[in-house]
C-alpha positions in Angstrom: 7.7 -17.5 18.8 11.2 -16.1 17.9 12.5 -13.4 17.4 13.2 -12.2 13.8 15.5 -9.2 12.5 14.6 -6.5 10.0 14.7 -3.2 8.6 12.2 -0.4 7.9 13.4 1.1 4.2 11.6 3.6 2.5 11.4 4.5 -1.5 10.2 8.2 -1.4 7.7 7.1 1.5 6.8 4.0 -0.4 7.8 1.7 2.9 8.8 -1.9 3.4 10.0 -4.3 5.6 13.1 -6.0 4.7 14.2 -9.4 6.1 17.5 -11.6 5.1 18.8 -14.8 5.6 17.7 -18.2 6.9 15.6 -20.5 4.4 12.1 -19.0 4.2 9.7 -20.7 1.7 6.8 -18.7 -0.3 4.0 -19.2 2.2 6.3 -18.4 4.9 7.1 -15.1 3.8 3.8 -14.8 2.5 2.5 -15.2 6.0 5.3 -13.0 7.2 3.4 -10.1 4.7 0.3 -10.3 5.9 1.2 -10.6 10.1 4.2 -8.0 9.5 3.0 -5.2 7.3 -0.5 -5.1 9.1 -1.1 -1.3 10.0 -1.3 -0.3 13.6 -0.9 -4.2 14.7 2.8 -4.5 13.5 5.7 -2.9 12.0 3.1 -1.9 9.4 4.0 -1.4 5.7 3.4 -1.3 2.2 4.8 -4.4 1.7 7.8 -7.3 2.5 10.9 -7.5 0.8 13.5 -10.9 1.4 16.8 -10.1 0.5 20.1 -12.4 -0.3 23.5 -11.9 -1.7 23.1 -14.3 -5.7 26.7 -14.5 -6.4 29.6 -12.1 -6.8 27.6 -9.6 -8.5 24.3 -10.1 -7.8 21.3 -10.1 -5.0 18.3 -11.7 -5.2 15.3 -9.6 -3.6 11.4 -11.1 -3.4 8.3 -8.4 -2.8 5.0 -9.7 -1.6 2.4 -6.9 -1.0 0.5 -6.7 2.1 -2.0 -8.7 1.6 0.3 -11.4 1.2 0.3 -11.6 -2.8 4.0 -11.7 -4.5 4.7 -9.2 -7.2 7.8 -6.8 -9.1 8.2 -3.1 -7.0 10.4 -1.2 -8.4 10.6 1.4 -5.2 10.9 -1.9 -3.4 13.8 -3.3 -6.2 15.7 0.4 -5.7 15.5 0.6 -1.3 16.7 -3.6 -1.3 19.9 -2.2 -3.5 21.1 0.8 -1.4 20.0 -1.7 1.7 22.8 -4.9 0.2 25.4 -1.9 -0.6 24.7 -0.1 2.7 25.0 -3.1 4.7 27.9 -4.4 2.8 26.5 -7.5 1.0 27.4 -5.6 -2.3 30.2 -3.5 -1.7 30.3 -2.1 -5.6 27.8 0.2 -6.6 27.4 -1.6 -10.1 26.1 -4.7 -9.7 22.1 -7.1 -10.3 19.1 -7.6 -9.1 17.5 -10.4 -9.3 13.5 -10.3 -9.5 10.1 -11.5 -9.9 10.6 -9.7 -13.4 14.5 -10.8 -14.6 17.7 -9.9 -14.0 17.8 -6.0 -13.6 20.7 -3.9 -13.2 21.1 -1.7 -10.9 23.5 1.2 -9.7 24.0 3.1 -6.7 24.6 7.1 -7.8 25.2 9.1 -4.1 23.5 8.5 -0.9 20.4 7.0 -1.4 19.8 7.6 -4.7 19.6 4.1 -6.6 19.6 4.0 -11.0 18.0 1.1 -12.1 16.8 -0.6 -15.3 13.2 -1.7 -15.5 11.6 -4.3 -17.8 11.1 -3.3 -21.2 7.2 -2.9 -22.0 5.7 -4.4 -24.9 3.6 -2.7 -25.9 1.2 0.8 -24.6 -2.1 0.4 -25.1 -3.5 4.3 -25.5 -7.6 4.6 -24.9 -8.3 1.5 -23.4 -11.7 0.6 -23.9 -13.9 -0.2 -20.7 -17.1 0.9 -19.3 -15.3 3.3 -16.4 -16.7 5.6 -13.8 -17.8 9.6 -14.6 -15.2 11.5 -14.7 -12.6 9.2 -16.1 -12.0 10.5 -20.2 -9.7 8.1 -21.6 -7.0 4.9 -19.4 -3.7 4.0 -21.1 -3.1 0.7 -20.6 0.8 -1.3 -19.9 2.5 -2.9 -17.7 5.7 -2.2 -16.4 6.4 -5.3 -14.3 3.1 -5.7 -13.1 -0.3 -4.2 -15.0 -0.8 0.2 -14.4 -3.8 2.1 -16.1 -2.9 5.8 -16.6 -5.5 8.2 -16.4 -4.7 11.5 -17.2 -6.3 14.0 -15.0 -7.3 18.0 -14.4 -7.0 18.5 -10.9 -4.7 16.2 -9.1 -5.5 17.1 -5.9 -9.5 16.7 -5.9 -9.2 13.6 -7.8 -10.8 10.7 -5.7 -7.9 8.2 -5.7 -9.1 6.1 -3.0 -12.6 5.9 -4.7 -11.8 6.0 -8.2 -9.0 4.1 -7.8 -11.1 1.0 -5.9 -13.6 1.1 -8.7 -11.0 1.1 -12.0 -8.4 -1.4 -9.6 -11.6 -3.7 -9.7 -12.5 -2.9 -13.8 -13.9 -5.5 -15.2 -12.3 -4.4 -18.9 -8.0 -5.2 -17.3 -9.1 -8.9 -16.5 -9.8 -10.9 -12.9 -5.9 -9.7 -11.1 -7.0 -6.5 -12.1 -4.2 -3.5 -12.3 -2.8 -0.3 -10.4 -4.6 2.7 -11.5 -2.2 6.2 -11.9 -3.8 9.5 -11.8 -1.4 11.8 -13.6 -0.8 15.6 -14.2 1.1 17.1 -16.2 2.7 20.2 -16.0 5.6 22.6 -16.7 7.3 21.0 -13.6 7.0 18.0 -14.3 4.3 15.0 -14.4 2.9 14.6 -10.9 1.4 11.1 -10.0 -0.9 9.7 -7.9 -1.3 6.2 -7.2 -3.7 3.1 -6.0 -1.8 0.0 -5.4 -3.4 -3.1 -6.1 -2.1 -5.4 -3.5 -2.4 -2.5 -0.7 -5.6 -1.5 -1.3 -4.6 2.0 -1.3 -3.3 5.4 -1.9 0.7 5.0 -1.5 2.4 7.9 -1.2 5.3 6.1 -4.2 5.2 3.8 -7.1 7.7 2.9 -8.8 6.3 0.8 -11.4 3.4 3.7 -11.7 5.6 6.4 -12.0 7.8 4.5 -14.9 4.2 3.7 -16.2 3.4 7.3 -16.3 6.8 8.2 -18.2 6.4 5.6 -20.7 2.6 6.1 -21.7 2.4 10.2 -21.6 6.6 10.3 -23.7 4.1 7.5 -26.4 1.4 10.5 -26.3 3.6 12.9 -26.8 3.5 14.9 -23.7 6.4 14.5 -22.6 10.0 13.5 -23.7 12.7 11.1 -21.9 14.2 11.8 -19.4 10.9 12.5 -17.3 11.3 14.3 -14.5 7.8 12.8 -12.0 7.2 13.7 -8.6 4.9 11.1 -6.5 2.6 12.3 -3.9 5.5 12.1 -1.1 6.5 15.0 -3.1 9.8 13.3 -4.0 11.2 13.2 -7.2 12.4 10.8 -9.6 13.6 10.8 -13.4 12.9 8.5 -15.9 14.7 7.5 -19.2 13.6 5.8 -22.2 13.9 4.6 -25.7 10.6 4.2 -28.1 9.8 1.0 -29.8 7.3 1.0 -31.9 4.4 1.1 -29.8 6.3 0.4 -26.8 9.9 1.5 -25.1 12.9 -0.4 -24.5 16.1 0.6 -22.4 14.1 1.8 -19.2 15.7 3.3 -16.0 14.0 4.9 -13.0 16.6 7.1 -10.6 15.1 7.6 -7.2 14.8 7.7 -3.2 15.4 4.8 -1.0 16.7 4.8 2.0 16.4 2.6 5.6 14.0 4.6 8.3 15.5 2.1 10.9 16.4 -1.8 12.4 15.2 -4.0 15.4 13.6 -6.9 15.8 9.9 -8.2 16.7 8.8 -11.1 18.1 7.0 -13.7 15.8 
């Protein structure tokens, strides 16, 4: 058993355990995600980040959900960038982040605020067909690095995000891998978003790819326009810029909070 240094980081309440250094392979990182992210049994988190310097102007980041599955993560990416800047791994404010969804430019805007380019969305599929649970009137389906089903609702507070989200996450319409599910409500104050996250298998307080997906889908539907103001379940605010391109979107950027909560060591 060895001591592992870690940082607890948070992107609008979407929390992660961040590790750096060493030569940890995929199997080792999956094992650590399962062990360290376990709520009430270890540090507890939505996922695990593995961040290292990758050259003069780049940082590499790998993300694993709490169930050990590897994926792309918008909030995790911004948190990784903020940690890299604060720790001195990357002193400049603009640099590149190497992710499973490509090399993405990031910028430190101010203290605990990071702006990052997101993957292009080739196509939004409005009115995506499927046999859905009662109460689901419409679904927009798209991929912002990971798949998202956007479900507009009339009353976000009364929506059973965990129950309905789980039912949609495993719905056959989205294939064997399933999807993340975002329940959205557009108002004069912005777009409110609640997300059931695949891999975490529960509602999270924020989801960067889901915030982005909601902005893209509602822009293509003509409900909002860029830049889009969005509010996560935690109450934290985001802003998304994008350019529509046919049925999809390009030059997508998300700006939102990222902070280091604490650091520590754990025997593992």
